[in-house]
C-alpha positions in Angstrom: 18.6 -8.7 1.3 14.9 -9.5 1.0 12.4 -6.9 1.9 11.0 -7.3 5.4 7.5 -8.8 5.9 4.8 -6.2 6.2 2.3 -6.3 9.1 -1.4 -5.6 9.1 -3.3 -5.0 12.4 -7.0 -5.8 11.6 -10.3 -5.6 13.3 -9.8 -2.1 14.6 -12.7 -0.5 16.4 -11.1 2.2 18.4 -9.0 5.2 17.4 -6.5 4.6 20.3 -5.8 1.1 18.9 -5.1 2.5 15.4 -2.7 5.0 16.9 -0.9 2.3 18.8 -0.6 0.2 15.7 0.7 3.1 13.7 3.2 4.1 16.4 4.5 0.5 16.6 5.2 0.5 12.9 2.3 -1.4 11.4 2.2 -1.1 7.6 -1.5 -1.6 7.2 -4.6 -1.3 9.5 -7.9 -3.0 8.8 -11.4 -2.0 9.7 -14.5 -4.2 9.1 -16.9 -1.9 7.3 -19.5 -4.4 6.3 -22.4 -4.7 8.7 -23.3 -7.6 11.0 -20.0 -8.8 12.4 -18.5 -8.6 15.9 -15.9 -6.0 14.9 -18.0 -4.1 12.4 -17.7 -0.3 12.5 -20.3 2.1 11.0 -19.0 3.8 7.8 -19.6 7.2 9.3 -17.2 6.4 12.1 -14.7 4.2 10.4 -12.7 7.0 8.6 -12.0 8.8 11.9 -10.4 5.6 13.3 -7.7 5.5 10.7 -7.4 9.2 9.8 -4.0 10.7 9.3 -2.0 7.5 9.9 1.2 6.4 8.1 -0.2 2.9 7.8 -2.4 2.1 4.8 -6.1 1.7 5.7 -7.7 -1.6 4.6 -11.5 -1.9 4.2 -12.7 -5.4 5.1 -15.8 -6.2 3.1 -18.2 -9.2 2.9 -20.5 -9.8 0.0 -21.1 -6.2 -0.9 -22.1 -5.0 -4.4 -19.3 -3.4 -6.3 -20.9 0.1 -5.9 -21.4 -0.4 -2.1 -17.9 -1.7 -1.7 -16.5 1.2 -3.5 -18.4 3.7 -1.4 -17.3 2.0 1.8 -13.7 2.0 0.6 -13.9 5.7 -0.2 -15.4 6.5 3.2 -12.5 4.8 4.9 -9.8 6.3 2.6 -8.7 2.7 1.9 -5.7 1.8 -0.1 -6.8 -1.9 -0.1 -10.2 -3.5 -0.3 -10.1 -7.0 1.4 -12.9 -9.2 0.1 -14.0 -11.8 2.7 -17.2 -13.2 1.2 -18.2 -15.2 -1.8 -17.8 -12.4 -4.3 -18.3 -13.5 -7.9 -15.6 -12.8 -10.4 -17.7 -10.3 -12.3 -18.2 -8.2 -9.2 -14.5 -8.2 -8.4 -13.6 -7.2 -12.0 -16.1 -4.3 -11.8 -14.8 -3.2 -8.4 -11.3 -3.0 -9.7 -12.3 -0.3 -12.1 -14.0 1.9 -9.5 -11.0 3.1 -7.6 -7.3 3.2 -7.2 -7.2 0.6 -4.5 -5.6 -2.8 -4.5 -7.9 -5.8 -4.1 -7.2 -8.8 -1.8 -9.3 -11.9 -1.9 -9.6 -14.1 1.2 -9.4 -17.8 1.0 -10.5 -20.0 4.0 -8.0 -22.8 3.8 -8.7 -26.5 4.6 -6.0 -27.7 2.2 -4.0 -27.0 -0.9 -7.1 -27.5 -3.1 -8.8 -24.5 -1.7 -5.9 -22.3 -2.6 -5.6 -23.6 -6.1 -9.3 -23.2 -6.7 -9.2 -19.6 -5.6 -6.2 -18.9 -7.8 -8.1 -20.3 -10.8 -10.9 -18.0 -10.2 -9.3 -14.8 -8.9 -5.6 -14.7 -9.8 -6.1 -12.5 -12.8 -8.5 -10.2 -11.0 -6.9 -9.3 -7.7 -3.6 -8.0 -6.3 -3.3 -10.4 -3.4 -4.6 -13.6 -1.8 -5.2 -13.7 1.9 -5.0 -17.2 3.4 -6.7 -17.9 6.7 -7.9 -21.0 8.6 -11.3 -22.5 7.9 -14.0 -22.9 10.5 -17.5 -23.9 9.4 -20.0 -21.0 9.5 -17.4 -18.4 10.3 -16.4 -15.6 7.9 -13.2 -14.1 9.0 -11.7 -13.7 12.4 -11.9 -17.4 13.1 -8.5 -17.6 14.9 -7.9 -20.9 13.2 -4.3 -21.5 12.2 -3.5 -22.9 8.8 -1.5 -26.2 8.5 1.4 -24.6 6.6 2.9 -28.0 5.9 -0.3 -29.0 4.1 0.0 -26.0 1.7 3.7 -25.7 1.4 3.7 -27.1 -2.2 1.2 -24.3 -3.2 3.5 -21.5 -2.1 5.6 -21.7 -5.2 2.6 -21.9 -7.5 1.1 -18.6 -6.4 2.0 -16.0 -9.2 4.8 -13.8 -8.2 2.8 -10.6 -8.9 0.2 -11.6 -6.2 0.8 -10.5 -2.6 0.5 -13.4 -0.2 -1.2 -12.4 3.0 -1.1 -14.9 5.9 -3.7 -14.7 8.6 -5.5 -16.9 11.1 -4.4 -17.7 14.6 -1.2 -15.7 14.5 0.2 -14.4 17.8 3.4 -12.8 19.0 4.4 -16.3 20.0 4.1 -18.0 16.6 4.4 -15.3 13.9 8.2 -15.5 13.6 8.0 -19.2 12.9 5.1 -18.7 10.3 7.2 -16.0 8.5 10.3 -18.2 8.4 8.3 -21.3 7.2 6.0 -19.7 4.6 7.6 -16.4 3.7 4.4 -14.3 3.2 4.5 -10.8 2.0 2.1 -9.7 4.7 1.1 -11.1 8.1 -2.4 -10.2 9.4 -3.5 -10.3 13.0 -6.7 -9.4 14.9 -7.6 -11.5 17.9 -4.0 -12.4 18.5 -3.2 -8.9 19.8 -6.4 -8.3 21.7 -7.3 -8.0 25.4 -10.9 -8.7 24.6 -12.9 -8.8 21.3 -12.4 -5.4 19.6 -9.9 -4.0 22.1 -6.3 -4.3 21.2 -3.3 -4.5 23.6 -0.6 -2.0 22.6 2.1 -4.3 24.1 0.9 -7.3 22.1 0.8 -5.2 18.9 4.4 -4.1 19.5 5.6 -7.6 20.3 3.8 -9.0 17.2 5.4 -6.6 14.9 8.9 -7.1 16.4 8.5 -10.9 16.2 7.2 -10.8 12.6 10.2 -8.9 11.5 12.7 -10.8 13.6 13.1 -13.7 11.1 12.5 -14.0 7.4 13.6 -16.2 4.5 16.5 -14.5 2.7 15.3 -16.2 -0.5 11.8 -14.7 -0.2 10.7 -13.1 -3.5 10.4 -9.3 -3.6 7.0 -8.0 -2.5 4.8 -5.9 -4.7 4.9 -2.2 -3.9 2.9 -1.2 -0.8 0.2 1.4 -1.7 1.0 4.8 -0.3 3.0 3.5 2.7 5.6 6.0 3.9 9.0 4.5 4.6 9.5 4.0 8.4 
């Protein structure tokens, strides 16, 4: 039997939402620690949001220097650093040597070519590729769904050692279908479980996690080990 898909609840800005995600069985919880975005959280407050959870904290970063990214990751206690900007390969390679965390690189997908280009640049430098929908001028949190049929051929070309993280426009109503069709290792949601920007709905979180795990492809490849995640 294939390992179940893992779930990341992202864009957390409140402690009560982190606790709700953890109680519902989320595997990872994400906080935007780079400045200047709608769900950004100051570094001196970010750690308290995800403190003492079973879920692995993920630091969401945009175009930071390697040293700054490492400092923000340490402040959060992150097990994963999620890079959402235009980080050059040299910076990513440097960052990998600054801590024990995994690195995920975000790709804003318009078509299969975007995924293949990102793999050519980053496949040997990171531990996972996060795929989300593309919207001009928007970095992360666009809520745009990916046309999974358009990138189906790419799925088999992603190296087996890389975690595949599927994001963008996922909701409790469509995540089961996305898992069944694309078989990601992780599904990632932010606005799809919110009452309003930055405020999560505990019931939507619970339903999202239940639906994500309701269906999966029995032929899905084994996932890479999850950093520090306690077994539920």
